[in-house]
DOKE-799292 format. One record per residue: residue in three letters; x, y, z of N, C-alpha, C in turn. Coordinates in steps of 0.001 Angstrom, whole numbers, padded with zeros to 6 digits, always signed. Layout:
<nodes>
ALAXYZXYZXYZ
...
</nodes>
This chain:
<nodes>
MET-004112+003702+029024-002978+002751+028773-003532+001289+028959
THR-002843+000348+028593-003205-001099+028886-002635-001577+030240
ASP-003044-002400+030764-002555-003308+031812-001579-004234+031337
ASN-000174-004157+031728+000766-004957+031275+001235-005875+032447
SER+000474-006953+032721+000860-007816+033808+002041-008727+033268
ASP+002325-008886+032149+003433-009749+031593+004713-009037+031372
ASP+004871-007632+031809+005984-006968+031644+006415-006598+030275
LEU+005380-006434+029495+005542-006100+028057+005469-004595+027988
PRO+006090-003930+027034+006071-002498+026912+004508-002158+026657
PRO+004296-000889+026762+002955-000511+026372+002643-000427+025012
ASP+001525-000785+024485+001184-000542+023232+001358+000822+022625
ASN+002132+000990+021503+002205+002286+020931+001512+002119+019500
GLU+001512+003222+018790+000803+003214+017440+001566+002126+016450
THR+002833+002034+016574+003626+001075+015773+003147-000505+016114
MET+003095-000670+017288+002737-002044+017696+001378-002450+017378
ARG+000445-001424+017589-000914-001572+017012-001111-001709+015637
GLU-000304-001136+014878-000318-001351+013388+000208-002673+012946
VAL+001211-003207+013657+001779-004409+013306+000640-005492+013633
LYS+000029-005337+014716-001016-006400+015000-001971-006360+014008
ARG-002488-005086+013549-003502-005105+012536-003110-005757+011334
ALA-001714-005478+010945-001345-006139+009694-001288-007581+009794
LYS-000877-008096+010927-000917-009588+011197-002227-010033+011140
ALA-003316-009457+011781-004686-009811+011727-005235-009775+010211
ARG-004930-008850+009428-005316-008717+008114-004773-009889+007309
LYS-003398-010073+007447-002760-011195+006794-003393-012703+007010
GLU-003781-012833+008402-004308-014071+008708-005701-014009+008118
ALA-006468-013051+008139-007796-013034+007617-007674-013448+006008
ALA-006784-012906+005317-006489-013160+003918-006208-014620+003672
ASP-005344-015078+004459-004892-016544+004457-006098-017485+004546
ASN-007055-017051+005468-008143-017970+005687-009124-017878+004540
LYS-009243-016617+003867-010216-016460+002890-010099-017574+001669
GLY-008999-017822+001335-008605-018767+000247-008543-018271-001096
GLY-008042-016862-001192-007670-016289-002489-008837-015723-003231
ILE-008580-015473-004527-009684-014882-005362-010235-016026-006116
GLY-011368-015855-006703-012023-016789-007465-011665-016795-008970
TRP-011941-017859-009650-011686-017926-011012-012223-016679-011971
LYS-013467-016315-011386-014275-015197-012264-013551-013992-011970
THR-013021-013765-010838-012335-012369-010478-011010-012428-011388
ALA-010225-013529-011319-009099-013676-012018-009324-013509-013498
ALA-010441-013986-014123-010712-013880-015526-011079-012373-015838
GLY-011797-011734-014917-012124-010421-015197-010845-009485-015123
ILE-009913-009766-014259-008687-008834-014114-007812-009208-015542
GLY-007761-010247-015966-007011-010570-017105-007792-010072-018383
ILE-009020-009967-018386-009673-009419-019618-009519-007781-019581
GLY-009742-007320-018422-009620-005906-018341-008240-005428-018579
SER-007193-006262-018139-005714-005839-018602-005605-005876-020063
ALA-006269-006936-020743-005992-007114-022187-006684-005923-022832
ALA-007713-005404-022397-008561-004342-022981-007791-003025-022755
LEU-007166-002755-021535-006378-001631-021409-005191-001569-022214
ALA-004481-002752-022452-003279-002798-023183-003720-002518-024725
ALA-004784-003143-025152-005254-002748-026656-005547-001319-026747
ALA-006204-000733-025872-006566+000623-026008-005370+001650-026062
LEU-004356+001242-025250-003052+002095-025234-002390+001952-026641
ILE-002449+000693-027102-001717+000375-028450-002522+001222-029628
TYR-003814+001066-029466-004489+001808-030569-004319+003403-030415
ALA-004273+003807-029175-004031+005306-029045-002713+005740-029532
ASN-001736+004862-029321-000396+005161-029768-000290+005247-031357
LYS-000931+004115-031927-000922+004249-033398-001683+005394-033789
ALA-002881+005846-033295-003625+006965-033792-002659+008254-033746
ARG-002006+008385-032520-001175+009507-032322+000007+009733-033374
LYS+000651+008526-033732+001786+008462-034571+001152+008742-036087
LYS-000001+008255-036355-000534+008408-037666-000820+010035-037900
ASP-001305+010688-036803-001586+012140-036918-000432+012907-037062
SER+000638+012591-036498+001986+013304-036579+002775+013157-037784
ASP+002336+012191-038572+003192+012059-039832+002861+013065-040895
</nodes>
């Protein structure tokens, strides 16, 4: 267990997870976000996925007629 000289309750798993989440959020805030190249890649990938789904649906409807 930890030494609690400030009369705080001992750390349990929930408290440790909250501390980890706060540390991750702080690290993400300090990082500055994603770059424009990453954002462009996500956009292009999403558009390609949408186009593939539309094409697959059209091909399926054509076969069932």
